[in-house]
KOLRORO-547054 format. One line per field, with one value per residue (C-alpha): residue number from 1; x, y, z. Coordinates in nm, 3 decimals. Layout:
<rs>
num = c(NUM/...) .
x = c(X/...) .
y = c(Y/...) .
z = c(Z/...) .
</rs>
This chain:
<rs>
num = c(1/2/3/4/5/6/7/8/9/10/11/12/13/14/15/16/17/18/19/20/21/22/23/24/25/26/27/28/29/30/31/32/33/34/35/36/37/38/39/40/41/42/43/44/45/46/47/48/49/50/51/52/53/54/55/56/57/58/59/60/61/62/63/64/65/66/67/68/69/70/71/72/73/74/75/76/77/78/79/80/81/82/83/84/85/86/87/88/89/90/91/92/93/94/95/96/97/98/99/100/101/102/103/104/105/106/107/108/109/110/111/112/113/114/115/116/117/118/119/120/121/122/123/124/125/126/127/128/129/130/131/132/133/134/135/136/137/138/139/140/141/142/143/144/145/146/147/148/149/150/151/152/153/154/155/156/157/158/159/160/161/162/163/164/165/166/167/168/169/170/171/172/173/174/175/176/177/178/179/180/181/182/183/184/185/186/187/188/189/190/191/192/193/194/195/196/197/198/199/200/201/202/203/204/205/206/207/208/209/210/211/212/213/214/215/216/217/218/219/220/221/222/223/224/225/226/227/228/229/230/231/232/233/234/235/236/237/238/239/240/241/242/243/244/245/246/247/248/249/250/251/252/253/254/255/256/257/258/259/260/261/262/263/264/265/266/267/268/269/270/271/272/273/274/275/276/277/278/279/280/281/282/283/284/285/286/287/288/289/290/291/292/293/294/295/296/297/298/299/300/301/302/303/304/305/306/307/308/309/310/311/312/313/314/315/316/317/318/319/320/321/322/323/324/325/326/327/328/329/330/331/332/333/334/335/336/337/338/339/340/341/342/343/344/345/346/347/348/349/350/351/352/353/354/355/356/357/358/359/360/361/362/363/364/365/366/367/368/369/370/371/372/373/374/375/376/377/378/379/380/381/382/383/384/385/386/387/388/389/390/391/392/393/394/395/396/397/398/399/400/401/402/403/404/405/406/407/408/409/410/411/412/413/414/415/416/417/418/419/420/421/422/423/424/425/426/427/428/429/430/431/432/433/434/435/436/437/438/439/440/441/442/443/444/445/446/447/448/449/450/451) .
x = c(7.699/7.696/7.418/7.612/7.511/7.709/8.011/8.052/8.027/8.235/8.497/8.472/8.601/8.927/8.970/9.040/9.291/9.424/9.470/9.573/9.858/9.978/9.990/10.179/10.435/10.524/10.559/10.612/10.977/11.061/10.854/11.028/11.359/11.345/11.042/11.098/11.475/11.486/11.813/11.786/11.848/11.589/11.394/11.468/11.435/11.117/10.959/11.137/10.977/10.647/10.670/10.751/10.395/10.231/10.377/10.302/9.922/9.895/9.945/9.768/9.512/9.492/9.452/9.201/8.973/8.965/8.878/8.619/8.268/8.052/7.701/7.871/8.093/8.440/8.548/8.362/8.422/8.802/8.659/8.443/8.749/8.996/8.856/8.854/9.251/9.339/9.208/9.279/9.679/9.646/9.568/9.834/10.124/10.112/10.090/10.356/10.390/10.095/10.310/10.636/10.868/10.996/11.226/11.437/11.740/11.765/11.390/11.501/11.475/11.102/11.074/11.170/10.934/10.649/10.739/10.762/10.490/10.245/10.376/10.354/9.970/9.877/10.012/9.873/9.523/9.562/9.687/9.366/9.163/9.299/9.386/9.008/8.833/9.084/9.013/8.631/8.733/8.715/8.454/8.186/8.251/8.301/8.582/8.340/8.278/8.620/8.779/8.514/8.521/8.890/8.831/8.630/8.894/9.217/8.967/8.927/9.250/9.459/9.192/9.331/9.715/9.714/9.510/9.724/10.028/9.958/9.839/10.205/10.353/10.209/10.232/10.562/10.423/10.133/10.358/10.426/10.739/10.828/10.965/10.855/10.727/10.372/10.082/9.901/9.553/9.476/9.681/9.481/9.178/9.259/9.410/9.092/8.897/9.044/9.013/8.647/8.598/8.767/8.460/8.237/8.351/8.419/8.057/7.902/8.179/8.139/7.747/7.624/7.898/7.919/8.058/7.793/7.685/7.839/8.135/8.272/8.541/8.842/8.938/9.336/9.595/9.784/10.102/9.910/9.737/10.095/10.224/9.950/10.051/10.428/10.372/10.229/10.496/10.316/10.256/10.596/10.735/10.465/10.570/10.908/10.898/10.645/10.933/11.202/10.976/10.858/11.204/11.260/10.872/10.918/11.249/11.046/10.723/10.982/11.227/10.976/10.913/11.259/11.355/11.131/11.176/11.566/11.719/11.434/11.410/11.015/10.933/10.598/10.238/10.211/10.581/10.510/10.155/10.299/10.480/10.164/9.941/10.224/10.236/9.817/9.765/10.015/9.895/9.580/9.591/9.797/9.605/9.323/9.648/9.763/9.402/9.438/9.803/9.703/9.423/9.628/9.970/9.924/9.943/10.321/10.436/10.250/10.421/10.770/10.729/10.637/10.952/11.174/11.058/11.130/11.482/11.539/11.468/11.529/11.926/11.917/11.812/12.173/12.142/11.798/11.931/12.214/11.962/11.694/11.927/11.898/11.558/11.369/11.304/10.897/10.958/11.212/11.041/10.751/10.911/11.041/10.735/10.537/10.681/10.734/10.372/10.309/10.523/10.377/10.043/10.072/10.158/9.848/9.609/9.718/9.796/9.472/9.373/9.695/9.642/9.265/9.354/9.615/9.326/9.066/9.302/9.396/9.021/8.933/9.207/9.145/8.783/8.877/8.847/9.160/9.138/9.256/9.597/9.676/9.630/9.791/10.073/10.216/10.220/10.538/10.818/10.661/10.722/10.997/11.201/11.038/11.134/11.536/11.484/11.345/11.705/11.906/11.756/11.777/12.108/12.198/12.048/12.227/12.558/12.497/12.489/12.760/12.975/12.849/12.666/12.319/12.082/12.171/12.387/12.139/11.849/12.040/12.167/11.874/11.776/12.087/12.085/11.745/11.684/11.846/11.612/11.314/11.530/11.574/11.186/11.187/11.402/11.172/10.843/11.003/10.948/10.612/10.281/10.016/9.796/9.617/9.352/9.065/8.796/9.113/9.176/8.820/8.763/9.095/8.959/8.662/8.814/9.010/8.744/8.542/8.829) .
y = c(-1.445/-1.471/-1.749/-2.023/-1.850/-1.510/-1.714/-1.909/-1.535/-1.343/-1.656/-1.687/-1.308/-1.462/-1.640/-1.417/-1.162/-1.510/-1.668/-1.361/-1.284/-1.646/-1.660/-1.326/-1.436/-1.729/-1.646/-1.230/-1.266/-1.578/-1.414/-1.075/-1.223/-1.421/-1.366/-0.974/-0.977/-0.763/-0.733/-1.012/-0.712/-0.465/-0.738/-0.817/-0.415/-0.419/-0.653/-0.553/-0.235/-0.361/-0.529/-0.254/-0.069/-0.379/-0.369/0.039/-0.023/-0.333/-0.042/0.231/0.011/-0.183/0.162/0.377/0.084/0.064/0.389/0.450/0.568/0.507/0.391/0.071/0.023/0.018/-0.257/-0.265/0.075/-0.055/-0.355/-0.193/0.053/-0.147/-0.469/-0.308/-0.221/-0.583/-0.696/-0.406/-0.429/-0.817/-0.783/-0.504/-0.655/-0.966/-0.746/-0.515/-0.575/-0.381/-0.038/-0.164/-0.307/-0.547/-0.737/-0.422/-0.358/-0.069/0.020/-0.211/0.073/0.115/-0.201/-0.180/0.096/-0.028/-0.315/-0.150/0.089/-0.194/-0.425/-0.174/-0.077/-0.431/-0.473/-0.156/-0.245/-0.630/-0.496/-0.238/-0.470/-0.773/-0.613/-0.474/-0.811/-1.030/-0.763/-0.873/-1.182/-1.156/-0.922/-1.134/-1.399/-1.512/-1.769/-2.078/-2.022/-1.876/-2.207/-2.300/-1.959/-1.976/-2.356/-2.234/-1.873/-2.178/-2.372/-2.061/-1.978/-2.274/-2.377/-2.025/-2.047/-2.392/-2.265/-1.983/-2.186/-2.461/-2.172/-2.021/-2.330/-2.366/-1.971/-1.997/-2.226/-1.958/-1.689/-1.715/-1.642/-1.249/-1.074/-0.906/-1.219/-1.219/-1.413/-1.614/-1.609/-1.894/-1.730/-1.365/-1.571/-1.782/-1.388/-1.226/-1.535/-1.509/-1.166/-1.178/-1.450/-1.235/-0.954/-1.247/-1.398/-1.026/-0.972/-1.093/-0.870/-0.565/-0.602/-0.801/-0.864/-0.621/-0.601/-0.623/-0.256/-0.309/-0.287/0.104/0.296/0.386/0.715/0.675/0.783/0.594/0.623/0.502/0.254/0.111/0.146/-0.096/-0.342/-0.290/-0.351/-0.693/-0.954/-1.189/-1.023/-0.913/-1.260/-1.364/-1.092/-1.181/-1.592/-1.458/-1.239/-1.452/-1.705/-1.522/-1.501/-1.844/-1.864/-1.596/-1.764/-2.079/-1.889/-1.671/-1.963/-2.245/-2.219/-2.142/-2.473/-2.719/-2.593/-2.556/-2.744/-3.004/-3.016/-3.018/-2.757/-2.912/-2.869/-3.221/-3.259/-2.933/-3.075/-3.397/-3.136/-2.880/-3.119/-3.321/-2.943/-2.910/-3.251/-3.155/-2.872/-2.941/-3.279/-3.139/-2.870/-3.125/-3.317/-3.011/-2.921/-3.278/-3.188/-2.881/-2.980/-3.257/-3.065/-2.683/-2.444/-2.400/-2.726/-2.824/-2.507/-2.590/-2.931/-2.798/-2.541/-2.832/-2.995/-2.773/-2.675/-3.064/-3.077/-2.719/-2.745/-3.054/-2.822/-2.839/-3.222/-3.277/-3.292/-3.561/-3.720/-3.649/-3.779/-4.148/-4.165/-3.942/-3.546/-3.587/-3.838/-3.628/-3.294/-3.440/-3.579/-3.250/-3.057/-3.261/-3.173/-2.825/-2.796/-2.978/-2.706/-2.440/-2.577/-2.508/-2.178/-2.086/-2.289/-2.044/-1.737/-1.629/-1.781/-1.631/-1.253/-1.290/-1.515/-1.191/-0.940/-1.151/-1.152/-0.764/-0.721/-0.946/-0.726/-0.390/-0.405/-0.247/-0.421/-0.347/-0.612/-0.355/-0.259/-0.597/-0.726/-0.410/-0.348/-0.680/-0.631/-0.342/-0.579/-0.886/-0.711/-0.551/-0.905/-1.013/-0.705/-0.786/-1.120/-1.034/-0.817/-1.085/-1.330/-1.070/-0.991/-1.394/-1.437/-1.177/-1.318/-1.633/-1.498/-1.295/-1.531/-1.836/-1.711/-1.836/-1.850/-2.224/-2.212/-1.935/-2.180/-2.432/-2.338/-2.106/-2.365/-2.385/-2.013/-1.962/-2.192/-2.117/-1.841/-2.107/-2.216/-1.860/-1.812/-2.142/-2.007/-1.714/-1.940/-2.098/-1.808/-1.676/-1.834/-1.880/-2.044/-1.884/-1.985/-1.783/-1.912/-1.887/-1.533/-1.389/-1.569/-1.381/-1.050/-1.058/-1.107/-0.835/-0.616/-0.772/-0.648) .
z = c(-6.311/-6.645/-6.840/-7.045/-7.347/-7.279/-7.144/-7.438/-7.636/-7.431/-7.480/-7.873/-7.816/-7.761/-8.098/-8.376/-8.259/-8.118/-8.428/-8.607/-8.326/-8.334/-8.729/-8.758/-8.437/-8.588/-8.962/-8.971/-8.864/-9.118/-9.423/-9.390/-9.354/-9.652/-9.878/-9.859/-9.806/-9.493/-9.301/-9.006/-8.717/-8.882/-8.895/-8.519/-8.438/-8.563/-8.349/-8.077/-8.110/-8.142/-7.799/-7.679/-7.823/-7.691/-7.362/-7.289/-7.452/-7.201/-6.922/-7.030/-7.181/-6.802/-6.614/-6.847/-6.878/-6.504/-6.499/-6.773/-6.722/-7.047/-7.117/-7.277/-6.924/-6.823/-7.103/-7.430/-7.591/-7.622/-7.772/-8.034/-8.089/-8.170/-8.330/-8.661/-8.620/-8.525/-8.845/-9.096/-8.960/-8.969/-9.346/-9.453/-9.277/-9.519/-9.861/-9.834/-10.225/-10.312/-10.192/-10.269/-10.491/-10.221/-10.464/-10.452/-10.240/-10.226/-10.101/-9.796/-9.553/-9.714/-9.653/-9.271/-9.230/-9.373/-9.169/-8.849/-8.874/-8.924/-8.718/-8.429/-8.535/-8.520/-8.194/-8.053/-8.131/-8.002/-7.701/-7.663/-7.730/-7.512/-7.190/-7.168/-7.281/-7.001/-6.762/-6.794/-6.630/-6.295/-6.319/-6.476/-6.324/-5.940/-5.819/-5.870/-6.217/-6.341/-6.355/-6.633/-6.848/-6.802/-6.959/-7.263/-7.304/-7.350/-7.567/-7.811/-7.730/-7.770/-8.080/-8.240/-8.154/-8.289/-8.615/-8.647/-8.639/-8.849/-9.116/-9.030/-9.077/-9.432/-9.469/-9.698/-9.951/-9.983/-10.139/-10.545/-10.722/-10.802/-10.888/-10.604/-10.386/-10.282/-10.108/-10.389/-10.414/-10.215/-9.945/-9.983/-9.944/-9.616/-9.492/-9.573/-9.454/-9.109/-9.085/-9.160/-8.860/-8.626/-8.647/-8.622/-8.290/-8.177/-8.222/-7.821/-7.651/-7.873/-7.824/-7.468/-7.305/-6.991/-6.579/-6.327/-6.206/-5.860/-6.033/-6.006/-6.198/-5.967/-5.910/-5.879/-6.109/-6.294/-6.065/-5.790/-5.938/-6.060/-5.687/-5.594/-5.841/-5.777/-5.404/-5.433/-5.403/-5.555/-5.877/-5.905/-5.882/-6.175/-6.411/-6.345/-6.430/-6.707/-6.840/-6.872/-6.966/-7.236/-7.345/-7.505/-7.600/-7.875/-7.977/-8.048/-8.215/-8.436/-8.523/-8.555/-8.953/-9.064/-8.833/-8.995/-9.325/-9.298/-9.043/-9.112/-9.454/-9.458/-9.754/-9.875/-9.791/-9.686/-9.493/-9.312/-9.191/-8.930/-8.742/-8.702/-8.628/-8.358/-8.201/-8.231/-8.085/-7.752/-7.671/-7.687/-7.531/-7.215/-7.151/-7.017/-6.881/-6.680/-6.532/-6.396/-6.275/-6.187/-5.919/-5.766/-5.758/-5.762/-6.034/-5.925/-5.967/-6.292/-6.407/-6.272/-6.451/-6.753/-6.779/-6.683/-6.983/-7.235/-7.082/-7.167/-7.511/-7.641/-7.601/-7.857/-8.207/-8.317/-8.304/-8.489/-8.834/-8.768/-8.596/-8.913/-9.120/-8.973/-8.845/-9.026/-9.074/-8.986/-8.698/-8.540/-8.579/-8.445/-8.158/-8.071/-8.083/-7.862/-7.567/-7.622/-7.708/-7.348/-7.187/-7.362/-7.268/-6.857/-6.908/-7.149/-6.880/-6.644/-6.843/-6.767/-6.415/-6.225/-6.311/-6.203/-5.885/-5.806/-5.890/-5.651/-5.384/-5.383/-5.404/-5.122/-4.877/-5.029/-5.141/-5.462/-5.837/-6.020/-6.289/-6.536/-6.379/-6.304/-6.639/-6.834/-6.644/-6.670/-7.033/-6.971/-6.843/-7.006/-7.364/-7.286/-7.237/-7.578/-7.722/-7.583/-7.664/-8.043/-8.045/-7.948/-8.204/-8.480/-8.420/-8.350/-8.704/-8.882/-8.721/-8.864/-9.196/-9.150/-9.042/-9.217/-9.520/-9.432/-9.176/-9.076/-8.812/-8.650/-8.699/-8.530/-8.273/-8.107/-7.871/-7.631/-7.642/-7.531/-7.303/-6.995/-6.984/-6.881/-6.556/-6.457/-6.478/-6.231/-5.995/-5.966/-5.944/-5.657/-5.426/-5.504/-5.441/-5.744/-5.518/-5.277/-5.064/-5.101/-4.846/-4.602/-4.705/-4.694/-4.307/-4.166/-4.369/-4.222/-3.857/-3.890/-3.992/-3.640/-3.468) .
</rs>
């Protein structure tokens, strides 16, 4: 449906927003809790509010990008309007010291208000853009070429996630001493560079990508479309699976930097690079390993294996400081993050394909394209799970400070607290079908119409 250059151009759009999102996800919780000295519980509340914002934005954007009629098509206006918002809010998030004395304890509530506002702005614009962008997938590809385009999306996404994580790992060494603490000139330069890259990589989606003329806007109401989505058993099951899975993923993302720095004593740029590269290499390598595994095992079995892998390794976080003192902290960090990255890779691989498959099954059955509502509504419960996880994590970290006088206990024991949610996700996954047979389904539908 799309020539190869446009497929690549569409896939490139995933890089910039994903890079900024990963960097912010990995760094914001730790940076505001340490560099900007914000109370950990208020920190968690800010994160929770941002997840509620992103969830609702996914939902509404999914619906309205299905129903919009414009000379630019259904999806592109959201991308053109929202991309500058992503870039500006991402930059502002790391420079509160330009507007506030972040080192003054009397201004903590103002720092909280700034963080809450800018983080919610970033999450809003991210969902506003990426829901519409992802909803294009089943509309500009058919089921034969979708794995290729999904692979391209995931290649750019994994590169962005890995690059964002590496920059996130090293962000804390890009701050200079205050008062107040602030990004160095190098840190500001890197932040500005990737904001510009985000704009450049979104240009094809902002200018040339558009769904085909046979894709017509849906005229049903938001409530009717939501009811259709919720009546789909596979969609509801997948939503719950991803919700419980993301409950744990949020803890991994938010605790990663603090865990490496404070528990494993890897605080310099040179010390942080090996675990960052381990996670990068693991994620990229297992992306292709899981591709082979999915062809042989199916998506469900592959994801079950990935969840099991993480459920085994995450509870080990309290033991790793002791192991590091014997075996070496760098080695322990690398060994820990390789299986964690492998487990996360299989979900990232399927996070585009499964919703697109669900939308295609619905289109075969109903004859109507409603990719937007499936792509968008899943963000509501998903981000409610993530909001709850953020509140729990913020409270857990503040409790550690209250009971022990530091964040160390919270940074050591988060693994056993959050790992069980992976098992709940695996249990739900057992009872849904995420490996549809499109050819068989289409034949049955044709036979039903003939009768």
